PQR file with spaces between the fields and no chain letter, atoms N, CA, C, O and H, PARSE charges and radii, in Angstrom:
ATOM       1  N    MET     1      19.373  -20.944   32.000 -0.4000 1.5000
ATOM       2  CA   MET     1      18.041  -21.417   31.646 -0.0000 2.0000
ATOM       3  C    MET     1      17.032  -20.291   31.843  0.5500 1.7000
ATOM       4  O    MET     1      17.125  -19.533   32.808 -0.5500 1.4000
ATOM       5  N    ALA     2      16.098  -20.183   30.958 -0.4000 1.5000
ATOM       6  CA   ALA     2      15.086  -19.136   31.027 -0.0000 2.0000
ATOM       7  C    ALA     2      14.202  -19.327   32.251  0.5500 1.7000
ATOM       8  O    ALA     2      13.860  -20.445   32.636 -0.5500 1.4000
ATOM       9  H    ALA     2      16.022  -20.799   30.174  0.4000 1.0000
ATOM      10  N    ASP     3      13.852  -18.208   32.839 -0.4000 1.5000
ATOM      11  CA   ASP     3      12.950  -18.200   33.984 -0.0000 2.0000
ATOM      12  C    ASP     3      11.535  -18.450   33.457  0.5500 1.7000
ATOM      13  O    ASP     3      11.053  -17.710   32.599 -0.5500 1.4000
ATOM      14  H    ASP     3      14.130  -17.300   32.526  0.4000 1.0000
ATOM      15  N    SER     4      10.875  -19.480   33.964 -0.4000 1.5000
ATOM      16  CA   SER     4       9.555  -19.829   33.441 -0.0000 2.0000
ATOM      17  C    SER     4       8.499  -18.778   33.781  0.5500 1.7000
ATOM      18  O    SER     4       7.378  -18.849   33.277 -0.5500 1.4000
ATOM      19  H    SER     4      11.267  -20.081   34.661  0.4000 1.0000
ATOM      20  N    SER     5       8.841  -17.798   34.633 -0.4000 1.5000
ATOM      21  CA   SER     5       7.897  -16.715   34.914 -0.0000 2.0000
ATOM      22  C    SER     5       7.871  -15.701   33.768  0.5500 1.7000
ATOM      23  O    SER     5       7.009  -14.823   33.734 -0.5500 1.4000
ATOM      24  H    SER     5       9.751  -17.739   35.043  0.4000 1.0000
ATOM      25  N    ASN     6       8.810  -15.822   32.835 -0.4000 1.5000
ATOM      26  CA   ASN     6       8.830  -14.973   31.643 -0.0000 2.0000
ATOM      27  C    ASN     6       8.534  -15.882   30.444  0.5500 1.7000
ATOM      28  O    ASN     6       9.454  -16.440   29.847 -0.5500 1.4000
ATOM      29  H    ASN     6       9.510  -16.535   32.863  0.4000 1.0000
ATOM      30  N    PRO     7       7.242  -16.031   30.092 -0.5600 1.5000
ATOM      31  CA   PRO     7       6.880  -17.006   29.054  0.2800 2.0000
ATOM      32  C    PRO     7       7.483  -16.722   27.684  0.5500 1.7000
ATOM      33  O    PRO     7       7.709  -17.657   26.916 -0.5500 1.4000
ATOM      34  N    ILE     8       7.746  -15.476   27.357 -0.4000 1.5000
ATOM      35  CA   ILE     8       8.325  -15.167   26.041 -0.0000 2.0000
ATOM      36  C    ILE     8       9.768  -15.661   25.991  0.5500 1.7000
ATOM      37  O    ILE     8      10.173  -16.303   25.022 -0.5500 1.4000
ATOM      38  H    ILE     8       7.562  -14.716   27.980  0.4000 1.0000
ATOM      39  N    ALA     9      10.534  -15.366   27.021 -0.4000 1.5000
ATOM      40  CA   ALA     9      11.925  -15.822   27.072 -0.0000 2.0000
ATOM      41  C    ALA     9      11.993  -17.344   27.141  0.5500 1.7000
ATOM      42  O    ALA     9      12.848  -17.963   26.508 -0.5500 1.4000
ATOM      43  H    ALA     9      10.205  -14.844   27.809  0.4000 1.0000
ATOM      44  N    PHE    10      11.100  -17.933   27.901 -0.4000 1.5000
ATOM      45  CA   PHE    10      11.058  -19.393   28.048 -0.0000 2.0000
ATOM      46  C    PHE    10      10.796  -20.049   26.687  0.5500 1.7000
ATOM      47  O    PHE    10      11.471  -21.012   26.323 -0.5500 1.4000
ATOM      48  H    PHE    10      10.405  -17.430   28.415  0.4000 1.0000
ATOM      49  N    LYS    11       9.835  -19.538   25.948 -0.4000 1.5000
ATOM      50  CA   LYS    11       9.495  -20.074   24.630 -0.0000 2.0000
ATOM      51  C    LYS    11      10.640  -19.843   23.644  0.5500 1.7000
ATOM      52  O    LYS    11      10.973  -20.732   22.860 -0.5500 1.4000
ATOM      53  H    LYS    11       9.287  -18.755   26.243  0.4000 1.0000
ATOM      54  N    ALA    12      11.242  -18.654   23.680 -0.4000 1.5000
ATOM      55  CA   ALA    12      12.338  -18.341   22.764 -0.0000 2.0000
ATOM      56  C    ALA    12      13.517  -19.281   22.998  0.5500 1.7000
ATOM      57  O    ALA    12      14.131  -19.757   22.043 -0.5500 1.4000
ATOM      58  H    ALA    12      10.971  -17.932   24.317  0.4000 1.0000
ATOM      59  N    GLN    13      13.830  -19.545   24.246 -0.4000 1.5000
ATOM      60  CA   GLN    13      14.936  -20.451   24.544 -0.0000 2.0000
ATOM      61  C    GLN    13      14.615  -21.871   24.060  0.5500 1.7000
ATOM      62  O    GLN    13      15.485  -22.553   23.518 -0.5500 1.4000
ATOM      63  H    GLN    13      13.331  -19.158   25.021  0.4000 1.0000
ATOM      64  N    ALA    14      13.387  -22.309   24.252 -0.4000 1.5000
ATOM      65  CA   ALA    14      12.979  -23.637   23.788 -0.0000 2.0000
ATOM      66  C    ALA    14      13.097  -23.726   22.266  0.5500 1.7000
ATOM      67  O    ALA    14      13.552  -24.739   21.736 -0.5500 1.4000
ATOM      68  H    ALA    14      12.680  -21.756   24.692  0.4000 1.0000
ATOM      69  N    LEU    15      12.689  -22.674   21.569 -0.4000 1.5000
ATOM      70  CA   LEU    15      12.798  -22.661   20.103 -0.0000 2.0000
ATOM      71  C    LEU    15      14.254  -22.662   19.662  0.5500 1.7000
ATOM      72  O    LEU    15      14.613  -23.337   18.697 -0.5500 1.4000
ATOM      73  H    LEU    15      12.319  -21.851   22.000  0.4000 1.0000
ATOM      74  N    ARG    16      15.090  -21.912   20.362 -0.4000 1.5000
ATOM      75  CA   ARG    16      16.517  -21.891   20.017 -0.0000 2.0000
ATOM      76  C    ARG    16      17.102  -23.294   20.123  0.5500 1.7000
ATOM      77  O    ARG    16      17.836  -23.743   19.242 -0.5500 1.4000
ATOM      78  H    ARG    16      14.799  -21.364   21.146  0.4000 1.0000
ATOM      79  N    LYS    17      16.770  -23.974   21.204 -0.4000 1.5000
ATOM      80  CA   LYS    17      17.278  -25.333   21.392 -0.0000 2.0000
ATOM      81  C    LYS    17      16.688  -26.292   20.362  0.5500 1.7000
ATOM      82  O    LYS    17      17.382  -27.181   19.871 -0.5500 1.4000
ATOM      83  H    LYS    17      16.174  -23.610   21.920  0.4000 1.0000
ATOM      84  N    GLN    18      15.428  -26.116   20.040 -0.4000 1.5000
ATOM      85  CA   GLN    18      14.768  -26.948   19.034 -0.0000 2.0000
ATOM      86  C    GLN    18      15.465  -26.800   17.679  0.5500 1.7000
ATOM      87  O    GLN    18      15.609  -27.770   16.936 -0.5500 1.4000
ATOM      88  H    GLN    18      14.863  -25.394   20.439  0.4000 1.0000
ATOM      89  N    HIS    19      15.890  -25.584   17.373 -0.4000 1.5000
ATOM      90  CA   HIS    19      16.597  -25.311   16.116 -0.0000 2.0000
ATOM      91  C    HIS    19      18.085  -25.650   16.217  0.5500 1.7000
ATOM      92  O    HIS    19      18.844  -25.449   15.268 -0.5500 1.4000
ATOM      93  H    HIS    19      15.773  -24.796   17.977  0.4000 1.0000
ATOM      94  N    ARG    20      18.486  -26.161   17.368 -0.4000 1.5000
ATOM      95  CA   ARG    20      19.882  -26.537   17.635 -0.0000 2.0000
ATOM      96  C    ARG    20      20.849  -25.372   17.401  0.5500 1.7000
ATOM      97  O    ARG    20      21.909  -25.532   16.796 -0.5500 1.4000
ATOM      98  H    ARG    20      17.870  -26.323   18.139  0.4000 1.0000
ATOM      99  N    LEU    21      20.459  -24.220   17.888 -0.4000 1.5000
ATOM     100  CA   LEU    21      21.311  -23.033   17.788 -0.0000 2.0000
ATOM     101  C    LEU    21      21.958  -22.754   19.138  0.5500 1.7000
ATOM     102  O    LEU    21      21.324  -22.902   20.183 -0.5500 1.4000
ATOM     103  H    LEU    21      19.598  -24.090   18.379  0.4000 1.0000
ATOM     104  N    THR    22      23.210  -22.355   19.107 -0.4000 1.5000
ATOM     105  CA   THR    22      23.847  -21.881   20.327 -0.0000 2.0000
ATOM     106  C    THR    22      23.393  -20.445   20.569  0.5500 1.7000
ATOM     107  O    THR    22      22.850  -19.800   19.672 -0.5500 1.4000
ATOM     108  H    THR    22      23.725  -22.235   18.258  0.4000 1.0000
ATOM     109  N    GLN    23      23.613  -19.959   21.763 -0.4000 1.5000
ATOM     110  CA   GLN    23      23.284  -18.563   22.030 -0.0000 2.0000
ATOM     111  C    GLN    23      24.093  -17.652   21.124  0.5500 1.7000
ATOM     112  O    GLN    23      23.573  -16.661   20.611 -0.5500 1.4000
ATOM     113  H    GLN    23      24.054  -20.484   22.491  0.4000 1.0000
ATOM     114  N    SER    24      25.357  -17.979   20.923 -0.4000 1.5000
ATOM     115  CA   SER    24      26.216  -17.157   20.054 -0.0000 2.0000
ATOM     116  C    SER    24      25.681  -17.105   18.626  0.5500 1.7000
ATOM     117  O    SER    24      25.653  -16.044   18.001 -0.5500 1.4000
ATOM     118  H    SER    24      25.780  -18.784   21.340  0.4000 1.0000
ATOM     119  N    ALA    25      25.263  -18.249   18.121 -0.4000 1.5000
ATOM     120  CA   ALA    25      24.744  -18.298   16.745 -0.0000 2.0000
ATOM     121  C    ALA    25      23.459  -17.492   16.622  0.5500 1.7000
ATOM     122  O    ALA    25      23.290  -16.730   15.670 -0.5500 1.4000
ATOM     123  H    ALA    25      25.286  -19.111   18.628  0.4000 1.0000
ATOM     124  N    LEU    26      22.558  -17.656   17.577 -0.4000 1.5000
ATOM     125  CA   LEU    26      21.296  -16.908   17.513 -0.0000 2.0000
ATOM     126  C    LEU    26      21.548  -15.414   17.642  0.5500 1.7000
ATOM     127  O    LEU    26      20.930  -14.620   16.931 -0.5500 1.4000
ATOM     128  H    LEU    26      22.695  -18.275   18.351  0.4000 1.0000
ATOM     129  N    ALA    27      22.444  -15.021   18.535 -0.4000 1.5000
ATOM     130  CA   ALA    27      22.752  -13.604   18.692 -0.0000 2.0000
ATOM     131  C    ALA    27      23.256  -13.015   17.377  0.5500 1.7000
ATOM     132  O    ALA    27      22.863  -11.915   16.988 -0.5500 1.4000
ATOM     133  H    ALA    27      22.945  -15.665   19.112  0.4000 1.0000
ATOM     134  N    GLU    28      24.124  -13.755   16.702 -0.4000 1.5000
ATOM     135  CA   GLU    28      24.660  -13.275   15.424 -0.0000 2.0000
ATOM     136  C    GLU    28      23.559  -13.174   14.370  0.5500 1.7000
ATOM     137  O    GLU    28      23.471  -12.171   13.661 -0.5500 1.4000
ATOM     138  H    GLU    28      24.443  -14.649   17.018  0.4000 1.0000
ATOM     139  N    ILE    29      22.724  -14.199   14.264 -0.4000 1.5000
ATOM     140  CA   ILE    29      21.629  -14.195   13.289 -0.0000 2.0000
ATOM     141  C    ILE    29      20.660  -13.050   13.561  0.5500 1.7000
ATOM     142  O    ILE    29      20.201  -12.380   12.637 -0.5500 1.4000
ATOM     143  H    ILE    29      22.795  -15.014   14.840  0.4000 1.0000
ATOM     144  N    ALA    30      20.353  -12.831   14.844 -0.4000 1.5000
ATOM     145  CA   ALA    30      19.388  -11.798   15.231 -0.0000 2.0000
ATOM     146  C    ALA    30      19.977  -10.391   15.186  0.5500 1.7000
ATOM     147  O    ALA    30      19.238   -9.407   15.171 -0.5500 1.4000
ATOM     148  H    ALA    30      20.727  -13.375   15.596  0.4000 1.0000
ATOM     149  N    GLY    31      21.289  -10.296   15.165 -0.4000 1.5000
ATOM     150  CA   GLY    31      21.922   -8.973   15.157 -0.0000 2.0000
ATOM     151  C    GLY    31      21.888   -8.300   16.522  0.5500 1.7000
ATOM     152  O    GLY    31      21.787   -7.078   16.623 -0.5500 1.4000
ATOM     153  H    GLY    31      21.890  -11.096   15.177  0.4000 1.0000
ATOM     154  N    VAL    32      21.973   -9.118   17.576 -0.4000 1.5000
ATOM     155  CA   VAL    32      22.026   -8.578   18.939 -0.0000 2.0000
ATOM     156  C    VAL    32      23.304   -9.084   19.595  0.5500 1.7000
ATOM     157  O    VAL    32      23.907  -10.048   19.123 -0.5500 1.4000
ATOM     158  H    VAL    32      22.055  -10.111   17.494  0.4000 1.0000
ATOM     159  N    SER    33      23.709   -8.451   20.660 -0.4000 1.5000
ATOM     160  CA   SER    33      24.918   -8.900   21.348 -0.0000 2.0000
ATOM     161  C    SER    33      24.629  -10.175   22.133  0.5500 1.7000
ATOM     162  O    SER    33      23.495  -10.422   22.544 -0.5500 1.4000
ATOM     163  H    SER    33      23.219   -7.668   21.044  0.4000 1.0000
ATOM     164  N    LEU    34      25.655  -10.967   22.331 -0.4000 1.5000
ATOM     165  CA   LEU    34      25.501  -12.193   23.114 -0.0000 2.0000
ATOM     166  C    LEU    34      25.035  -11.878   24.540  0.5500 1.7000
ATOM     167  O    LEU    34      24.140  -12.560   25.041 -0.5500 1.4000
ATOM     168  H    LEU    34      26.576  -10.766   21.997  0.4000 1.0000
ATOM     169  N    PRO    35      25.611  -10.869   25.215 -0.5600 1.5000
ATOM     170  CA   PRO    35      25.105  -10.560   26.562  0.2800 2.0000
ATOM     171  C    PRO    35      23.624  -10.164   26.574  0.5500 1.7000
ATOM     172  O    PRO    35      22.905  -10.488   27.519 -0.5500 1.4000
ATOM     173  N    ALA    36      23.168   -9.468   25.533 -0.4000 1.5000
ATOM     174  CA   ALA    36      21.748   -9.081   25.464 -0.0000 2.0000
ATOM     175  C    ALA    36      20.866  -10.316   25.356  0.5500 1.7000
ATOM     176  O    ALA    36      19.827  -10.400   26.011 -0.5500 1.4000
ATOM     177  H    ALA    36      23.752   -9.205   24.765  0.4000 1.0000
ATOM     178  N    LEU    37      21.279  -11.277   24.529 -0.4000 1.5000
ATOM     179  CA   LEU    37      20.521  -12.521   24.391 -0.0000 2.0000
ATOM     180  C    LEU    37      20.534  -13.303   25.695  0.5500 1.7000
ATOM     181  O    LEU    37      19.511  -13.853   26.103 -0.5500 1.4000
ATOM     182  H    LEU    37      22.123  -11.209   23.997  0.4000 1.0000
ATOM     183  N    GLN    38      21.680  -13.355   26.344 -0.4000 1.5000
ATOM     184  CA   GLN    38      21.786  -14.090   27.603 -0.0000 2.0000
ATOM     185  C    GLN    38      20.899  -13.461   28.677  0.5500 1.7000
ATOM     186  O    GLN    38      20.233  -14.173   29.429 -0.5500 1.4000
ATOM     187  H    GLN    38      22.511  -12.908   26.013  0.4000 1.0000
ATOM     188  N    ARG    39      20.889  -12.141   28.749 -0.4000 1.5000
ATOM     189  CA   ARG    39      20.026  -11.463   29.732 -0.0000 2.0000
ATOM     190  C    ARG    39      18.552  -11.741   29.441  0.5500 1.7000
ATOM     191  O    ARG    39      17.770  -11.983   30.360 -0.5500 1.4000
ATOM     192  H    ARG    39      21.430  -11.562   28.139  0.4000 1.0000
ATOM     193  N    PHE    40      18.176  -11.705   28.163 -0.4000 1.5000
ATOM     194  CA   PHE    40      16.797  -11.991   27.779 -0.0000 2.0000
ATOM     195  C    PHE    40      16.404  -13.398   28.190  0.5500 1.7000
ATOM     196  O    PHE    40      15.364  -13.600   28.818 -0.5500 1.4000
ATOM     197  H    PHE    40      18.812  -11.508   27.416  0.4000 1.0000
ATOM     198  N    GLU    41      17.235  -14.375   27.837 -0.4000 1.5000
ATOM     199  CA   GLU    41      16.912  -15.761   28.175 -0.0000 2.0000
ATOM     200  C    GLU    41      16.881  -15.991   29.687  0.5500 1.7000
ATOM     201  O    GLU    41      16.190  -16.891   30.166 -0.5500 1.4000
ATOM     202  H    GLU    41      18.080  -14.211   27.327  0.4000 1.0000
ATOM     203  N    ALA    42      17.619  -15.188   30.428 -0.4000 1.5000
ATOM     204  CA   ALA    42      17.618  -15.311   31.886 -0.0000 2.0000
ATOM     205  C    ALA    42      16.369  -14.694   32.510  0.5500 1.7000
ATOM     206  O    ALA    42      16.145  -14.798   33.716 -0.5500 1.4000
ATOM     207  H    ALA    42      18.180  -14.458   30.039  0.4000 1.0000
ATOM     208  N    GLY    43      15.563  -14.052   31.671 -0.4000 1.5000
ATOM     209  CA   GLY    43      14.323  -13.470   32.165 -0.0000 2.0000
ATOM     210  C    GLY    43      14.438  -12.026   32.598  0.5500 1.7000
ATOM     211  O    GLY    43      13.588  -11.528   33.337 -0.5500 1.4000
ATOM     212  H    GLY    43      15.745  -13.967   30.692  0.4000 1.0000
ATOM     213  N    ASN    44      15.492  -11.340   32.143 -0.4000 1.5000
ATOM     214  CA   ASN    44      15.676   -9.935   32.487 -0.0000 2.0000
ATOM     215  C    ASN    44      14.482   -9.125   31.991  0.5500 1.7000
ATOM     216  O    ASN    44      14.188   -9.094   30.796 -0.5500 1.4000
ATOM     217  H    ASN    44      16.183  -11.745   31.543  0.4000 1.0000
ATOM     218  N    GLU    45      13.813   -8.482   32.915 -0.4000 1.5000
ATOM     219  CA   GLU    45      12.591   -7.743   32.572 -0.0000 2.0000
ATOM     220  C    GLU    45      12.852   -6.421   31.871  0.5500 1.7000
ATOM     221  O    GLU    45      11.911   -5.767   31.421 -0.5500 1.4000
ATOM     222  H    GLU    45      14.052   -8.507   33.885  0.4000 1.0000
ATOM     223  N    THR    46      14.115   -6.015   31.769 -0.4000 1.5000
ATOM     224  CA   THR    46      14.409   -4.724   31.157 -0.0000 2.0000
ATOM     225  C    THR    46      14.942   -4.854   29.723  0.5500 1.7000
ATOM     226  O    THR    46      15.446   -3.882   29.160 -0.5500 1.4000
ATOM     227  H    THR    46      14.879   -6.547   32.135  0.4000 1.0000
ATOM     228  N    THR    47      14.831   -6.044   29.137 -0.4000 1.5000
ATOM     229  CA   THR    47      15.262   -6.218   27.751 -0.0000 2.0000
ATOM     230  C    THR    47      14.416   -5.327   26.852  0.5500 1.7000
ATOM     231  O    THR    47      13.189   -5.316   26.952 -0.5500 1.4000
ATOM     232  H    THR    47      14.422   -6.834   29.595  0.4000 1.0000
ATOM     233  N    GLN    48      15.074   -4.585   25.979 -0.4000 1.5000
ATOM     234  CA   GLN    48      14.360   -3.671   25.090 -0.0000 2.0000
ATOM     235  C    GLN    48      13.480   -4.443   24.107  0.5500 1.7000
ATOM     236  O    GLN    48      13.839   -5.523   23.637 -0.5500 1.4000
ATOM     237  H    GLN    48      16.071   -4.593   25.897  0.4000 1.0000
ATOM     238  N    LEU    49      12.342   -3.868   23.817 -0.4000 1.5000
ATOM     239  CA   LEU    49      11.384   -4.502   22.909 -0.0000 2.0000
ATOM     240  C    LEU    49      12.007   -4.758   21.547  0.5500 1.7000
ATOM     241  O    LEU    49      11.725   -5.785   20.930 -0.5500 1.4000
ATOM     242  H    LEU    49      12.051   -2.991   24.199  0.4000 1.0000
ATOM     243  N    ASP    50      12.833   -3.865   21.069 -0.4000 1.5000
ATOM     244  CA   ASP    50      13.506   -4.030   19.786 -0.0000 2.0000
ATOM     245  C    ASP    50      14.388   -5.281   19.805  0.5500 1.7000
ATOM     246  O    ASP    50      14.430   -6.025   18.825 -0.5500 1.4000
ATOM     247  H    ASP    50      13.062   -3.030   21.570  0.4000 1.0000
ATOM     248  N    THR    51      15.080   -5.510   20.899 -0.4000 1.5000
ATOM     249  CA   THR    51      15.931   -6.682   21.039 -0.0000 2.0000
ATOM     250  C    THR    51      15.096   -7.954   21.036  0.5500 1.7000
ATOM     251  O    THR    51      15.436   -8.923   20.357 -0.5500 1.4000
ATOM     252  H    THR    51      15.045   -4.905   21.695  0.4000 1.0000
ATOM     253  N    VAL    52      14.008   -7.953   21.793 -0.4000 1.5000
ATOM     254  CA   VAL    52      13.111   -9.109   21.843 -0.0000 2.0000
ATOM     255  C    VAL    52      12.570   -9.405   20.448  0.5500 1.7000
ATOM     256  O    VAL    52      12.532  -10.562   20.029 -0.5500 1.4000
ATOM     257  H    VAL    52      13.732   -7.167   22.345  0.4000 1.0000
ATOM     258  N    SER    53      12.155   -8.374   19.731 -0.4000 1.5000
ATOM     259  CA   SER    53      11.613   -8.554   18.380 -0.0000 2.0000
ATOM     260  C    SER    53      12.644   -9.164   17.440  0.5500 1.7000
ATOM     261  O    SER    53      12.312  -10.050   16.651 -0.5500 1.4000
ATOM     262  H    SER    53      12.186   -7.434   20.071  0.4000 1.0000
ATOM     263  N    LYS    54      13.883   -8.707   17.511 -0.4000 1.5000
ATOM     264  CA   LYS    54      14.942   -9.249   16.649 -0.0000 2.0000
ATOM     265  C    LYS    54      15.195  -10.719   16.951  0.5500 1.7000
ATOM     266  O    LYS    54      15.370  -11.519   16.032 -0.5500 1.4000
ATOM     267  H    LYS    54      14.153   -7.988   18.152  0.4000 1.0000
ATOM     268  N    ILE    55      15.216  -11.075   18.216 -0.4000 1.5000
ATOM     269  CA   ILE    55      15.446  -12.469   18.609 -0.0000 2.0000
ATOM     270  C    ILE    55      14.307  -13.344   18.109  0.5500 1.7000
ATOM     271  O    ILE    55      14.542  -14.407   17.533 -0.5500 1.4000
ATOM     272  H    ILE    55      15.074  -10.424   18.962  0.4000 1.0000
ATOM     273  N    LEU    56      13.077  -12.900   18.327 -0.4000 1.5000
ATOM     274  CA   LEU    56      11.924  -13.695   17.896 -0.0000 2.0000
ATOM     275  C    LEU    56      11.870  -13.821   16.379  0.5500 1.7000
ATOM     276  O    LEU    56      11.555  -14.892   15.861 -0.5500 1.4000
ATOM     277  H    LEU    56      12.886  -12.037   18.795  0.4000 1.0000
ATOM     278  N    LEU    57      12.170  -12.749   15.663 -0.4000 1.5000
ATOM     279  CA   LEU    57      12.177  -12.796   14.198 -0.0000 2.0000
ATOM     280  C    LEU    57      13.210  -13.797   13.699  0.5500 1.7000
ATOM     281  O    LEU    57      12.950  -14.533   12.747 -0.5500 1.4000
ATOM     282  H    LEU    57      12.426  -11.879   16.084  0.4000 1.0000
ATOM     283  N    ALA    58      14.375  -13.832   14.331 -0.4000 1.5000
ATOM     284  CA   ALA    58      15.417  -14.783   13.940 -0.0000 2.0000
ATOM     285  C    ALA    58      14.976  -16.226   14.181  0.5500 1.7000
ATOM     286  O    ALA    58      15.480  -17.149   13.542 -0.5500 1.4000
ATOM     287  H    ALA    58      14.587  -13.235   15.105  0.4000 1.0000
ATOM     288  N    LEU    59      14.038  -16.413   15.102 -0.4000 1.5000
ATOM     289  CA   LEU    59      13.506  -17.744   15.403 -0.0000 2.0000
ATOM     290  C    LEU    59      12.251  -18.058   14.580  0.5500 1.7000
ATOM     291  O    LEU    59      11.644  -19.116   14.748 -0.5500 1.4000
ATOM     292  H    LEU    59      13.628  -15.663   15.621  0.4000 1.0000
ATOM     293  N    GLY    60      11.867  -17.139   13.693 -0.4000 1.5000
ATOM     294  CA   GLY    60      10.698  -17.356   12.855 -0.0000 2.0000
ATOM     295  C    GLY    60       9.393  -17.016   13.547  0.5500 1.7000
ATOM     296  O    GLY    60       8.337  -17.532   13.180 -0.5500 1.4000
ATOM     297  H    GLY    60      12.360  -16.280   13.557  0.4000 1.0000
ATOM     298  N    CYS    61       9.461  -16.156   14.538 -0.4000 1.5000
ATOM     299  CA   CYS    61       8.271  -15.750   15.300 -0.0000 2.0000
ATOM     300  C    CYS    61       8.135  -14.238   15.257  0.5500 1.7000
ATOM     301  O    CYS    61       9.040  -13.528   14.817 -0.5500 1.4000
ATOM     302  H    CYS    61      10.319  -15.737   14.836  0.4000 1.0000
ATOM     303  N    GLU    62       7.003  -13.763   15.715 -0.4000 1.5000
ATOM     304  CA   GLU    62       6.810  -12.327   15.838 -0.0000 2.0000
ATOM     305  C    GLU    62       6.041  -12.038   17.114  0.5500 1.7000
ATOM     306  O    GLU    62       5.290  -12.874   17.616 -0.5500 1.4000
ATOM     307  H    GLU    62       6.268  -14.339   16.073  0.4000 1.0000
ATOM     308  N    LEU    63       6.242  -10.863   17.613 -0.4000 1.5000
ATOM     309  CA   LEU    63       5.535  -10.403   18.801 -0.0000 2.0000
ATOM     310  C    LEU    63       4.368   -9.560   18.313  0.5500 1.7000
ATOM     311  O    LEU    63       4.561   -8.608   17.556 -0.5500 1.4000
ATOM     312  H    LEU    63       6.852  -10.183   17.206  0.4000 1.0000
ATOM     313  N    THR    64       3.168   -9.902   18.739 -0.4000 1.5000
ATOM     314  CA   THR    64       1.994   -9.152   18.308 -0.0000 2.0000
ATOM     315  C    THR    64       1.246   -8.615   19.513  0.5500 1.7000
ATOM     316  O    THR    64       1.353   -9.139   20.622 -0.5500 1.4000
ATOM     317  H    THR    64       3.011  -10.675   19.354  0.4000 1.0000
ATOM     318  N    VAL    65       0.496   -7.573   19.272 -0.4000 1.5000
ATOM     319  CA   VAL    65      -0.338   -6.959   20.297 -0.0000 2.0000
ATOM     320  C    VAL    65      -1.770   -7.024   19.797  0.5500 1.7000
ATOM     321  O    VAL    65      -2.066   -6.669   18.657 -0.5500 1.4000
ATOM     322  H    VAL    65       0.408   -7.148   18.372  0.4000 1.0000
ATOM     323  N    ARG    66      -2.634   -7.475   20.657 -0.4000 1.5000
ATOM     324  CA   ARG    66      -4.037   -7.512   20.262 -0.0000 2.0000
ATOM     325  C    ARG    66      -4.876   -6.951   21.401  0.5500 1.7000
ATOM     326  O    ARG    66      -4.536   -7.090   22.576 -0.5500 1.4000
ATOM     327  H    ARG    66      -2.393   -7.764   21.584  0.4000 1.0000
ATOM     328  N    GLU    67      -5.947   -6.334   21.037 -0.4000 1.5000
ATOM     329  CA   GLU    67      -6.838   -5.730   22.009 -0.0000 2.0000
ATOM     330  C    GLU    67      -7.711   -6.811   22.638  0.5500 1.7000
ATOM     331  O    GLU    67      -8.293   -7.646   21.946 -0.5500 1.4000
ATOM     332  H    GLU    67      -6.223   -6.221   20.082  0.4000 1.0000
ATOM     333  N    LEU    68      -7.787   -6.772   23.957 -0.4000 1.5000
ATOM     334  CA   LEU    68      -8.663   -7.705   24.656 -0.0000 2.0000
ATOM     335  C    LEU    68     -10.070   -7.145   24.644  0.5500 1.7000
ATOM     336  O    LEU    68     -10.266   -5.941   24.809 -0.5500 1.4000
ATOM     337  H    LEU    68      -7.314   -6.094   24.519  0.4000 1.0000
ATOM     338  N    LYS    69     -11.037   -7.998   24.451 -0.4000 1.5000
ATOM     339  CA   LYS    69     -12.428   -7.540   24.452 -0.0000 2.0000
ATOM     340  C    LYS    69     -12.849   -7.302   25.896  0.5500 1.7000
ATOM     341  O    LYS    69     -12.683   -8.157   26.766 -0.5500 1.4000
ATOM     342  H    LYS    69     -10.878   -8.976   24.317  0.4000 1.0000
ATOM     343  N    LYS    70     -13.383   -6.146   26.113 -0.4000 1.5000
ATOM     344  CA   LYS    70     -13.841   -5.787   27.438 -0.0000 2.0000
ATOM     345  C    LYS    70     -15.241   -6.392   27.659  0.5500 1.7000
ATOM     346  O    LYS    70     -16.158   -6.194   26.862 -0.5500 1.4000
ATOM     347  H    LYS    70     -13.518   -5.452   25.406  0.4000 1.0000
ATOM     348  N    GLU    71     -15.364   -7.118   28.743 -0.4000 1.5000
ATOM     349  CA   GLU    71     -16.657   -7.713   29.052 -0.0000 2.0000
ATOM     350  C    GLU    71     -17.546   -6.660   29.688  0.5500 1.7000
ATOM     351  O    GLU    71     -17.122   -5.923   30.578 -0.5500 1.4000
ATOM     352  H    GLU    71     -14.618   -7.278   29.390  0.4000 1.0000
ATOM     353  N    MET    72     -18.745   -6.602   29.235 -0.4000 1.5000
ATOM     354  CA   MET    72     -19.708   -5.643   29.771 -0.0000 2.0000
ATOM     355  C    MET    72     -20.326   -6.230   31.039  0.5500 1.7000
ATOM     356  O    MET    72     -20.700   -7.402   31.080 -0.5500 1.4000
ATOM     357  H    MET    72     -19.089   -7.201   28.513  0.4000 1.0000
ATOM     358  N    THR    73     -20.423   -5.405   32.055 -0.4000 1.5000
ATOM     359  CA   THR    73     -21.061   -5.838   33.297 -0.0000 2.0000
ATOM     360  C    THR    73     -22.386   -5.100   33.435  0.5500 1.7000
ATOM     361  O    THR    73     -22.626   -4.105   32.751 -0.5500 1.4000
ATOM     362  H    THR    73     -20.119   -4.453   32.021  0.4000 1.0000
ATOM     363  N    SER    74     -23.232   -5.585   34.310 -0.4000 1.5000
ATOM     364  CA   SER    74     -24.569   -5.014   34.458 -0.0000 2.0000
ATOM     365  C    SER    74     -24.550   -3.579   34.992  0.5500 1.7000
ATOM     366  O    SER    74     -25.515   -2.847   34.772 -0.5500 1.4000
ATOM     367  H    SER    74     -23.038   -6.393   34.866  0.4000 1.0000
ATOM     368  N    ASP    75     -23.485   -3.150   35.687 -0.4000 1.5000
ATOM     369  CA   ASP    75     -23.474   -1.787   36.213 -0.0000 2.0000
ATOM     370  C    ASP    75     -22.781   -0.801   35.264  0.5500 1.7000
ATOM     371  O    ASP    75     -22.437    0.299   35.697 -0.5500 1.4000
ATOM     372  H    ASP    75     -22.701   -3.745   35.865  0.4000 1.0000
ATOM     373  N    GLU    76     -22.569   -1.136   34.031 -0.4000 1.5000
ATOM     374  CA   GLU    76     -21.973   -0.190   33.064 -0.0000 2.0000
ATOM     375  C    GLU    76     -23.035    0.360   32.156  0.5500 1.7000
ATOM     376  O    GLU    76     -22.737    1.169   31.278 -0.5500 1.4000
ATOM     377  H    GLU    76     -22.849   -2.029   33.679  0.4000 1.0000
């Protein structure tokens, strides 16, 4: 089961189950090894970004980066 402290892995595992995919099936669709998928879902913090992207793409999702707006304070 995905570690809930890793929200990306937690969400990916929930989506996999929602799509009724086994880990083996998702690994094959995503083009990643089964152990890599299992480590990711377990919350392994060293999963390569490329692997995460492939898994999410296979689930119909994408990983995006957006800039946070910096709040101006009175001493700036």
